[in-house]
MMTF fields as JSON, N, C-alpha, C and O atoms, coordinates in Angstrom:
{
  "mmtfVersion": "1.0.0",
  "mmtfProducer": "UNKNOWN",
  "numBonds": 299,
  "numAtoms": 300,
  "numGroups": 75,
  "numChains": 1,
  "numModels": 1,
  "chainsPerModel": [1],
  "groupsPerChain": [75],
  "chainIdList": ["A"],
  "bondAtomList": [4, 2, 8, 6, 12, 10, 16, 14, 20, 18, 24, 22, 28, 26, 32, 30, 36, 34, 40, 38, 44, 42, 48, 46, 52, 50, 56, 54, 60, 58, 64, 62, 68, 66, 72, 70, 76, 74, 80, 78, 84, 82, 88, 86, 92, 90, 96, 94, 100, 98, 104, 102, 108, 106, 112, 110, 116, 114, 120, 118, 124, 122, 128, 126, 132, 130, 136, 134, 140, 138, 144, 142, 148, 146, 152, 150, 156, 154, 160, 158, 164, 162, 168, 166, 172, 170, 176, 174, 180, 178, 184, 182, 188, 186, 192, 190, 196, 194, 200, 198, 204, 202, 208, 206, 212, 210, 216, 214, 220, 218, 224, 222, 228, 226, 232, 230, 236, 234, 240, 238, 244, 242, 248, 246, 252, 250, 256, 254, 260, 258, 264, 262, 268, 266, 272, 270, 276, 274, 280, 278, 284, 282, 288, 286, 292, 290, 296, 294],
  "bondOrderList": [1, 1, 1, 1, 1, 1, 1, 1, 1, 1, 1, 1, 1, 1, 1, 1, 1, 1, 1, 1, 1, 1, 1, 1, 1, 1, 1, 1, 1, 1, 1, 1, 1, 1, 1, 1, 1, 1, 1, 1, 1, 1, 1, 1, 1, 1, 1, 1, 1, 1, 1, 1, 1, 1, 1, 1, 1, 1, 1, 1, 1, 1, 1, 1, 1, 1, 1, 1, 1, 1, 1, 1, 1, 1],
  "groupList": [{"groupName": "MET", "atomNameList": ["N", "CA", "C", "O"], "elementList": ["N", "C", "C", "O"], "formalChargeList": [0, 0, 0, 0], "bondAtomList": [1, 0, 2, 1, 3, 2], "bondOrderList": [1, 1, 2], "singleLetterCode": "M", "chemCompType": "L-PEPTIDE LINKING"}, {"groupName": "SER", "atomNameList": ["N", "CA", "C", "O"], "elementList": ["N", "C", "C", "O"], "formalChargeList": [0, 0, 0, 0], "bondAtomList": [1, 0, 2, 1, 3, 2], "bondOrderList": [1, 1, 2], "singleLetterCode": "S", "chemCompType": "L-PEPTIDE LINKING"}, {"groupName": "ASN", "atomNameList": ["N", "CA", "C", "O"], "elementList": ["N", "C", "C", "O"], "formalChargeList": [0, 0, 0, 0], "bondAtomList": [1, 0, 2, 1, 3, 2], "bondOrderList": [1, 1, 2], "singleLetterCode": "N", "chemCompType": "L-PEPTIDE LINKING"}, {"groupName": "LYS", "atomNameList": ["N", "CA", "C", "O"], "elementList": ["N", "C", "C", "O"], "formalChargeList": [0, 0, 0, 0], "bondAtomList": [1, 0, 2, 1, 3, 2], "bondOrderList": [1, 1, 2], "singleLetterCode": "K", "chemCompType": "L-PEPTIDE LINKING"}, {"groupName": "ARG", "atomNameList": ["N", "CA", "C", "O"], "elementList": ["N", "C", "C", "O"], "formalChargeList": [0, 0, 0, 0], "bondAtomList": [1, 0, 2, 1, 3, 2], "bondOrderList": [1, 1, 2], "singleLetterCode": "R", "chemCompType": "L-PEPTIDE LINKING"}, {"groupName": "LEU", "atomNameList": ["N", "CA", "C", "O"], "elementList": ["N", "C", "C", "O"], "formalChargeList": [0, 0, 0, 0], "bondAtomList": [1, 0, 2, 1, 3, 2], "bondOrderList": [1, 1, 2], "singleLetterCode": "L", "chemCompType": "L-PEPTIDE LINKING"}, {"groupName": "PRO", "atomNameList": ["N", "CA", "C", "O"], "elementList": ["N", "C", "C", "O"], "formalChargeList": [0, 0, 0, 0], "bondAtomList": [1, 0, 2, 1, 3, 2], "bondOrderList": [1, 1, 2], "singleLetterCode": "P", "chemCompType": "L-PEPTIDE LINKING"}, {"groupName": "ILE", "atomNameList": ["N", "CA", "C", "O"], "elementList": ["N", "C", "C", "O"], "formalChargeList": [0, 0, 0, 0], "bondAtomList": [1, 0, 2, 1, 3, 2], "bondOrderList": [1, 1, 2], "singleLetterCode": "I", "chemCompType": "L-PEPTIDE LINKING"}, {"groupName": "CYS", "atomNameList": ["N", "CA", "C", "O"], "elementList": ["N", "C", "C", "O"], "formalChargeList": [0, 0, 0, 0], "bondAtomList": [1, 0, 2, 1, 3, 2], "bondOrderList": [1, 1, 2], "singleLetterCode": "C", "chemCompType": "L-PEPTIDE LINKING"}, {"groupName": "VAL", "atomNameList": ["N", "CA", "C", "O"], "elementList": ["N", "C", "C", "O"], "formalChargeList": [0, 0, 0, 0], "bondAtomList": [1, 0, 2, 1, 3, 2], "bondOrderList": [1, 1, 2], "singleLetterCode": "V", "chemCompType": "L-PEPTIDE LINKING"}, {"groupName": "GLU", "atomNameList": ["N", "CA", "C", "O"], "elementList": ["N", "C", "C", "O"], "formalChargeList": [0, 0, 0, 0], "bondAtomList": [1, 0, 2, 1, 3, 2], "bondOrderList": [1, 1, 2], "singleLetterCode": "E", "chemCompType": "L-PEPTIDE LINKING"}, {"groupName": "ALA", "atomNameList": ["N", "CA", "C", "O"], "elementList": ["N", "C", "C", "O"], "formalChargeList": [0, 0, 0, 0], "bondAtomList": [1, 0, 2, 1, 3, 2], "bondOrderList": [1, 1, 2], "singleLetterCode": "A", "chemCompType": "L-PEPTIDE LINKING"}, {"groupName": "GLN", "atomNameList": ["N", "CA", "C", "O"], "elementList": ["N", "C", "C", "O"], "formalChargeList": [0, 0, 0, 0], "bondAtomList": [1, 0, 2, 1, 3, 2], "bondOrderList": [1, 1, 2], "singleLetterCode": "Q", "chemCompType": "L-PEPTIDE LINKING"}, {"groupName": "ASP", "atomNameList": ["N", "CA", "C", "O"], "elementList": ["N", "C", "C", "O"], "formalChargeList": [0, 0, 0, 0], "bondAtomList": [1, 0, 2, 1, 3, 2], "bondOrderList": [1, 1, 2], "singleLetterCode": "D", "chemCompType": "L-PEPTIDE LINKING"}, {"groupName": "TYR", "atomNameList": ["N", "CA", "C", "O"], "elementList": ["N", "C", "C", "O"], "formalChargeList": [0, 0, 0, 0], "bondAtomList": [1, 0, 2, 1, 3, 2], "bondOrderList": [1, 1, 2], "singleLetterCode": "Y", "chemCompType": "L-PEPTIDE LINKING"}, {"groupName": "TRP", "atomNameList": ["N", "CA", "C", "O"], "elementList": ["N", "C", "C", "O"], "formalChargeList": [0, 0, 0, 0], "bondAtomList": [1, 0, 2, 1, 3, 2], "bondOrderList": [1, 1, 2], "singleLetterCode": "W", "chemCompType": "L-PEPTIDE LINKING"}, {"groupName": "GLY", "atomNameList": ["N", "CA", "C", "O"], "elementList": ["N", "C", "C", "O"], "formalChargeList": [0, 0, 0, 0], "bondAtomList": [1, 0, 2, 1, 3, 2], "bondOrderList": [1, 1, 2], "singleLetterCode": "G", "chemCompType": "PEPTIDE LINKING"}, {"groupName": "PHE", "atomNameList": ["N", "CA", "C", "O"], "elementList": ["N", "C", "C", "O"], "formalChargeList": [0, 0, 0, 0], "bondAtomList": [1, 0, 2, 1, 3, 2], "bondOrderList": [1, 1, 2], "singleLetterCode": "F", "chemCompType": "L-PEPTIDE LINKING"}, {"groupName": "THR", "atomNameList": ["N", "CA", "C", "O"], "elementList": ["N", "C", "C", "O"], "formalChargeList": [0, 0, 0, 0], "bondAtomList": [1, 0, 2, 1, 3, 2], "bondOrderList": [1, 1, 2], "singleLetterCode": "T", "chemCompType": "L-PEPTIDE LINKING"}],
  "groupTypeList": [0, 1, 2, 1, 3, 4, 3, 5, 6, 7, 5, 6, 2, 8, 5, 1, 9, 1, 10, 3, 11, 10, 3, 12, 5, 11, 2, 4, 3, 5, 4, 4, 5, 9, 3, 10, 4, 5, 1, 13, 1, 3, 14, 10, 5, 6, 13, 5, 3, 10, 9, 1, 1, 2, 15, 2, 15, 6, 3, 13, 16, 3, 1, 14, 4, 1, 13, 17, 18, 2, 3, 12, 5, 18, 3],
  "groupIdList": [1, 2, 3, 4, 5, 6, 7, 8, 9, 10, 11, 12, 13, 14, 15, 16, 17, 18, 19, 20, 21, 22, 23, 24, 25, 26, 27, 28, 29, 30, 31, 32, 33, 34, 35, 36, 37, 38, 39, 40, 41, 42, 43, 44, 45, 46, 47, 48, 49, 50, 51, 52, 53, 54, 55, 56, 57, 58, 59, 60, 61, 62, 63, 64, 65, 66, 67, 68, 69, 70, 71, 72, 73, 74, 75],
  "secStructList": [7, 7, 7, 7, 5, 7, 1, 1, 7, 3, 3, 3, 1, 1, 1, 7, 7, 7, 7, 1, 2, 2, 2, 2, 2, 2, 2, 2, 2, 2, 2, 2, 2, 2, 2, 2, 6, 6, 1, 1, 1, 1, 1, 7, 7, 7, 7, 2, 2, 2, 2, 7, 7, 6, 6, 1, 1, 1, 7, 7, 7, 3, 3, 3, 7, 1, 1, 7, 7, 6, 6, 6, 6, 5, 7],
  "xCoordList": [25.572, 25.765, 27.643, 28.328, 28.103, 29.477, 30.158, 29.757, 31.687, 32.61, 32.781, 32.608, 33.2, 33.164, 35.226, 36.084, 35.529, 37.134, 37.847, 37.328, 39.217, 39.795, 39.679, 39.829, 39.468, 40.034, 41.01, 41.047, 42.132, 43.451, 43.909, 43.551, 44.73, 45.858, 47.216, 48.054, 47.092, 47.117, 47.259, 46.247, 48.372, 48.418, 49.375, 50.323, 49.449, 50.272, 51.181, 50.803, 52.677, 54.303, 53.64, 53.291, 53.608, 53.879, 52.292, 51.268, 52.582, 51.202, 50.67, 50.182, 50.887, 50.03, 48.705, 48.746, 47.412, 45.978, 46.119, 45.911, 46.381, 46.003, 46.905, 47.696, 46.639, 47.809, 46.939, 47.165, 45.878, 44.704, 45.338, 45.133, 45.633, 46.662, 47.646, 47.583, 49.036, 49.79, 48.889, 49.67, 48.127, 47.619, 47.277, 47.414, 46.69, 45.978, 46.454, 46.033, 47.82, 48.888, 49.433, 49.478, 49.925, 51.032, 49.774, 49.818, 48.519, 47.536, 47.353, 47.104, 47.364, 47.394, 48.176, 47.92, 49.456, 50.666, 50.924, 52.073, 50.768, 50.528, 49.41, 49.698, 48.383, 47.329, 48.125, 48.277, 48.726, 49.333, 50.404, 50.476, 51.017, 51.855, 51.78, 52.443, 50.492, 50.075, 49.082, 48.662, 49.021, 48.087, 49.061, 48.981, 50.05, 50.899, 51.961, 52.402, 51.901, 53.123, 51.73, 51.893, 50.694, 49.581, 49.731, 49.314, 50.147, 50.035, 51.434, 51.786, 52.126, 53.582, 53.261, 53.158, 53.206, 52.519, 53.991, 53.994, 55.43, 56.306, 57.17, 57.958, 56.572, 56.871, 56.045, 54.976, 56.49, 55.443, 55.004, 55.659, 53.615, 53.085, 53.964, 54.454, 53.944, 54.38, 53.7, 52.642, 54.315, 53.896, 53.875, 54.584, 52.949, 52.592, 54.031, 54.808, 54.047, 56.066, 56.738, 57.042, 57.03, 58.064, 57.315, 57.768, 55.856, 56.122, 56.007, 56.207, 55.766, 56.121, 56.28, 55.673, 57.176, 57.309, 57.097, 57.622, 56.368, 55.682, 56.19, 55.682, 57.588, 58.394, 58.868, 59.446, 58.403, 58.381, 57.233, 57.698, 56.115, 55.145, 55.304, 56.164, 54.097, 54.419, 53.999, 54.042, 53.655, 53.297, 54.125, 54.06, 54.814, 55.652, 55.234, 56.19, 54.154, 53.528, 52.527, 52.09, 52.597, 51.726, 52.43, 53.564, 51.975, 53.033, 51.741, 50.667, 51.548, 50.992, 51.75, 52.63, 50.85, 50.886, 50.489, 49.53, 51.07, 50.743, 50.636, 50.218, 51.212, 51.77, 50.609, 50.918, 49.416, 47.809, 47.183, 47.197, 46.491, 45.568, 44.167, 43.962, 43.143, 41.867, 41.053, 40.053, 41.477, 41.168, 41.834, 41.234, 42.8, 43.616, 43.091, 43.059, 42.72, 42.304, 40.652, 40.124, 40.127, 39.336, 39.477, 40.179, 38.331, 38.36, 37.796, 38.05],
  "yCoordList": [-75.584, -74.553, -74.471, -75.466, -73.262, -72.969, -72.826, -72.38, -73.605, -73.452, -72.135, -71.256, -72.013, -71.235, -70.704, -71.512, -69.615, -69.159, -68.701, -68.356, -68.764, -67.805, -66.841, -66.504, -65.752, -64.466, -63.832, -62.793, -64.362, -64.056, -65.19, -66.155, -65.224, -66.128, -67.117, -67.883, -66.844, -67.085, -68.426, -68.858, -69.168, -70.827, -71.043, -70.301, -72.19, -72.323, -73.002, -73.484, -72.689, -72.965, -74.906, -75.249, -75.707, -77.185, -77.572, -76.89, -79.052, -79.658, -80.464, -81.593, -79.546, -79.767, -78.862, -77.76, -79.565, -78.386, -78.007, -76.796, -78.316, -77.818, -77.947, -78.856, -77.104, -77.094, -76.847, -76.08, -77.886, -78.252, -79.333, -79.258, -79.728, -81.109, -80.983, -81.442, -79.723, -79.545, -78.035, -77.533, -77.578, -76.294, -77.118, -76.599, -78.828, -78.79, -79.184, -79.172, -79.736, -80.528, -79.541, -79.815, -78.17, -77.038, -76.752, -77.684, -75.901, -75.799, -77.058, -76.899, -78.187, -79.034, -78.858, -78.716, -78.712, -78.929, -77.545, -77.636, -76.641, -75.315, -75.458, -74.776, -75.941, -76.208, -77.236, -76.791, -78.382, -79.262, -78.219, -78.331, -77.375, -77.041, -75.433, -74.939, -74.951, -73.873, -74.676, -74.257, -75.62, -76.586, -76.901, -76.885, -77.207, -77.763, -76.487, -76.428, -75.831, -74.477, -73.408, -72.218, -73.88, -72.88, -73.802, -73.09, -74.909, -75.334, -75.384, -76.071, -74.59, -74.025, -72.127, -71.735, -71.727, -70.031, -69.393, -68.163, -70.118, -69.133, -68.902, -68.043, -70.023, -70.232, -68.766, -68.443, -67.955, -67.386, -68.685, -69.727, -68.429, -68.782, -68.471, -67.398, -69.959, -70.067, -69.294, -68.688, -69.34, -68.334, -69.657, -70.661, -69.359, -70.518, -70.699, -71.651, -69.713, -69.479, -70.317, -71.274, -70.44, -71.406, -72.371, -72.778, -73.097, -74.604, -75.05, -76.245, -74.399, -74.956, -74.094, -73.032, -74.295, -73.24, -73.735, -74.833, -73.134, -73.415, -73.519, -74.048, -72.812, -73.264, -75.232, -75.682, -75.689, -77.356, -77.326, -77.768, -77.01, -77.589, -77.58, -76.916, -78.66, -79.242, -78.013, -78.435, -76.742, -76.06, -74.659, -73.896, -74.268, -73.409, -71.965, -71.253, -71.353, -70.458, -70.262, -71.002, -68.766, -69.054, -68.302, -67.944, -67.933, -67.402, -66.316, -66.782, -65.577, -65.305, -64.978, -64.139, -66.385, -67.378, -66.458, -65.72, -66.39, -65.167, -66.283, -65.934, -67.639, -68.164, -69.487, -70.629, -69.227, -70.016, -69.752, -68.677, -71.077, -70.799, -70.636, -71.144, -69.583, -70.145, -71.075, -70.951, -72.54, -74.099, -73.807, -74.011, -73.442, -74.322, -73.237, -73.672, -72.098, -71.382, -71.996, -71.34, -72.711, -73.2, -74.37, -75.361, -73.606, -74.592, -75.721, -76.331],
  "zCoordList": [31.219, 31.935, 31.696, 31.46, 31.811, 31.366, 32.951, 34.026, 32.348, 33.598, 33.748, 32.903, 35.09, 35.786, 35.592, 35.949, 35.133, 35.08, 36.33, 37.392, 35.996, 36.946, 37.061, 35.887, 37.7, 37.164, 37.081, 36.423, 37.797, 38.32, 38.166, 38.841, 37.293, 36.981, 38.137, 37.662, 39.422, 40.229, 40.89, 41.442, 40.924, 41.581, 41.803, 41.545, 42.385, 44.14, 42.631, 41.563, 43.321, 43.02, 42.702, 41.572, 43.685, 43.953, 43.502, 43.47, 43.155, 42.759, 44.029, 43.994, 45.329, 46.518, 46.237, 45.689, 46.746, 46.291, 47.425, 47.364, 48.61, 49.619, 51.235, 51.487, 51.939, 53.089, 54.686, 55.622, 54.451, 55.614, 56.459, 57.67, 56.277, 56.919, 58.255, 59.395, 57.201, 58.031, 58.787, 59.596, 58.761, 59.471, 60.853, 61.961, 60.601, 61.733, 62.721, 63.878, 62.065, 62.545, 63.562, 64.762, 62.959, 63.541, 64.409, 65.211, 64.766, 65.874, 66.452, 67.647, 66.152, 67.663, 68.098, 69.293, 67.85, 68.564, 68.667, 69.099, 68.612, 69.384, 70.27, 71.253, 70.427, 72.009, 72.678, 73.815, 72.597, 73.174, 74.434, 75.658, 73.609, 74.321, 75.231, 76.143, 74.335, 75.741, 77.103, 78.181, 76.595, 77.653, 78.805, 80.034, 77.864, 78.818, 80.055, 81.203, 79.002, 79.895, 80.111, 80.379, 79.99, 80.901, 82.69, 83.603, 83.043, 84.121, 84.729, 85.688, 84.051, 84.631, 84.564, 83.402, 84.95, 85.092, 85.112, 85.067, 85.18, 85.22, 83.287, 82.893, 82.589, 81.23, 80.389, 80.908, 79.207, 78.111, 77.15, 77.13, 76.239, 76.107, 74.464, 74.111, 73.574, 72.462, 71.362, 71.537, 70.289, 69.346, 67.983, 68.035, 66.897, 65.831, 65.218, 65.127, 64.932, 64.383, 65.185, 64.474, 65.98, 67.175, 66.608, 65.538, 67.149, 66.821, 65.347, 65.13, 64.507, 63.016, 62.084, 62.222, 60.805, 60.217, 58.773, 58.586, 57.538, 56.787, 55.601, 54.612, 55.743, 55.261, 54.651, 53.661, 55.551, 55.704, 54.567, 53.516, 54.469, 53.88, 52.534, 51.957, 51.733, 50.65, 49.451, 48.295, 49.595, 49.217, 49.018, 49.982, 48.006, 48.216, 48.346, 48.655, 48.212, 47.863, 46.086, 45.204, 46.404, 45.098, 44.045, 44.364, 42.704, 41.753, 40.811, 41.192, 40.179, 39.05, 37.832, 37.639, 36.573, 35.885, 34.745, 34.966, 33.577, 32.716, 30.968, 29.864, 31.431, 29.967, 30.263, 29.925, 30.849, 31.121, 29.881, 29.282, 29.445, 28.184, 29.18, 30.283, 28.232, 29.05, 29.215, 29.921, 28.356, 28.766, 30.427, 31.482, 30.31, 31.917, 32.908, 34.059, 32.797, 33.912, 34.314, 35.212, 33.972, 34.526, 35.811, 36.011, 36.584, 37.641, 37.878, 38.917]
}
């Protein structure tokens, strides 16, 4: 069986594989704040961007990499 290869060489900039843990923590914070503010109807509900910033997460986005060989593009 052959190795699967990436169609486009778009890869993360840092060594972090996933942002799953950071997304879970951010959504937990958001749900907790929404629950607290629903009890007091005076306040507006927060947005996810107000609770956490993805600039503080380990992965700094993705970029197109044209310098990879076919071996490096295998998944």
